[in-house]
Structure formats: C-alpha cells, structure tokens
C-alpha positions as CSV (number, residue, x, y, z in Angstrom):
1,M,-0.3,0.0,0.1
2,V,1.2,3.3,-0.7
3,A,1.3,6.8,1.4
4,K,-1.9,8.7,0.3
5,K,0.2,11.6,-1.2
6,E,1.6,9.2,-3.3
7,Y,-1.7,8.8,-5.7
8,A,-5.2,9.9,-6.1
9,L,-8.3,10.2,-8.2
10,Q,-10.2,13.3,-9.0
11,G,-13.9,13.3,-10.2
12,W,-16.3,15.5,-10.2
13,Q,-16.8,15.9,-6.4
14,R,-13.9,18.3,-4.8
15,N,-12.5,15.6,-3.0
16,K,-9.8,13.2,-4.2
17,I,-10.4,9.4,-4.1
18,Y,-7.5,7.4,-2.6
19,P,-8.1,3.8,-3.5
20,D,-7.3,1.3,-1.0
21,F,-4.7,-0.8,-3.3
22,I,-3.3,-0.3,-7.3
23,A,-1.9,-3.6,-8.6
24,C,-0.2,-4.9,-11.4
25,V,-1.3,-8.4,-13.0
26,K,1.1,-10.2,-14.9
27,D,-1.0,-10.1,-17.9
28,D,-0.3,-6.6,-18.4
29,R,-3.6,-5.1,-16.3
30,V,-3.2,-2.6,-13.7
31,L,-6.1,-3.1,-11.2
32,V,-7.1,0.0,-8.6
33,L,-9.6,-1.6,-5.6
34,E,-11.5,0.0,-3.3
35,T,-12.9,-1.8,-0.1
36,K,-15.6,-0.6,1.5
37,G,-17.8,-2.4,5.1
38,L,-21.3,-3.6,4.5
39,Q,-22.0,-0.7,6.7
40,L,-21.1,2.0,3.6
41,K,-22.8,0.0,0.7
42,G,-25.3,2.1,-1.2
43,N,-24.3,5.4,0.5
44,D,-23.8,8.3,-1.8
45,D,-19.7,7.8,-1.1
46,T,-19.9,4.4,-2.2
47,E,-22.5,5.3,-5.2
48,Y,-20.2,8.7,-6.2
49,K,-17.0,6.0,-6.2
50,Q,-18.7,3.4,-7.9
51,K,-19.8,5.6,-11.0
52,L,-16.4,6.9,-11.1
53,F,-14.9,3.7,-11.2
54,D,-17.2,2.6,-14.1
55,L,-16.4,5.9,-16.0
56,L,-13.0,4.9,-15.6
57,T,-12.5,1.6,-16.5
58,N,-15.3,2.3,-19.7
59,E,-12.8,5.4,-20.7
60,Q,-9.3,3.7,-20.1
61,I,-9.0,2.8,-23.9
62,K,-8.6,6.5,-24.8
63,P,-4.9,7.6,-24.5
64,L,-4.6,9.5,-21.5
65,H,-2.2,12.1,-19.6
66,A,-3.1,11.8,-15.4
67,G,-0.5,13.7,-14.2
68,V,2.3,11.5,-13.6
69,L,0.1,8.2,-14.5
70,E,0.6,7.9,-18.1
71,L,-0.8,4.7,-20.0
72,A,0.4,4.7,-23.6
73,P,-2.4,2.4,-25.7
74,E,0.9,0.7,-27.2
75,T,1.7,-1.1,-24.2
76,G,-1.2,-2.8,-24.1
77,A,-2.0,-2.6,-20.4
78,K,-5.4,-2.4,-19.3
79,L,-6.8,-0.3,-16.0
80,S,-9.9,-0.9,-14.4
81,F,-11.2,0.1,-11.0
82,H,-13.2,-2.3,-9.2
83,M,-15.4,-1.5,-5.7
84,L,-14.9,-4.8,-3.4
85,M,-17.6,-5.4,-0.6
86,E,-16.9,-6.7,2.6
87,D,-19.4,-9.5,1.9
88,A,-18.4,-10.9,-1.2
89,W,-15.0,-9.5,-1.9
90,R,-13.0,-12.6,-2.3
91,E,-15.7,-13.4,-5.1
92,E,-15.1,-10.3,-6.7
93,L,-11.7,-10.3,-6.6
94,L,-11.5,-13.8,-8.0
95,K,-13.6,-12.7,-10.8
96,V,-11.4,-9.8,-11.6
97,L,-8.3,-12.0,-11.6
98,G,-9.6,-14.6,-13.5
C-alpha cells in the first residue's frame, strides 16, 4: 500500500479519492481497488466512487495523461477500477483476476 500523497483520483466532486490498493497483474493489467464494509453499501460516497470507477474503466481505452500516471495504448496495459464489498470481496477479486 502506498501513502495517500503518492496517488489519488479526482472525480467531479471536490475531494480526491485514495483507493486502497493498486495492483499490477502479470498479464499487463493494472487494478485499482477500493474496499468497503457492508455498513457503507449504498451510501452516497460509495455510489459516487462506483460511478467514477465505472466511468474510468470504460474510458481507459483512450490515451490519457493524468499527472504522473501515463498509459500508452501501444503497451497493451489495461486499467480497471473495482469496488470490493466486505461480503463478497473474495469472489469479486477472483472474478477480476480470472
């Protein structure tokens, strides 16, 4: 895990999002993972983050420059964002890694 000052996502709300984990998988995929307890399921913050993650995952196929993170399409790397809820995080992670 990296310190908060090392990375963040900026969506359309004021505060930045600091995902819990960023993982590089051997088949050239980068996973951005956020974990949430069941008590946070369905709340405004969780829903906002899920919408932002969906948007970023769907838009990542376009070349982008985002501060210090730059992904070039010719590398073939795929970037995806995932919300892992407490009650099903293992199953979701296995699905993402599969």
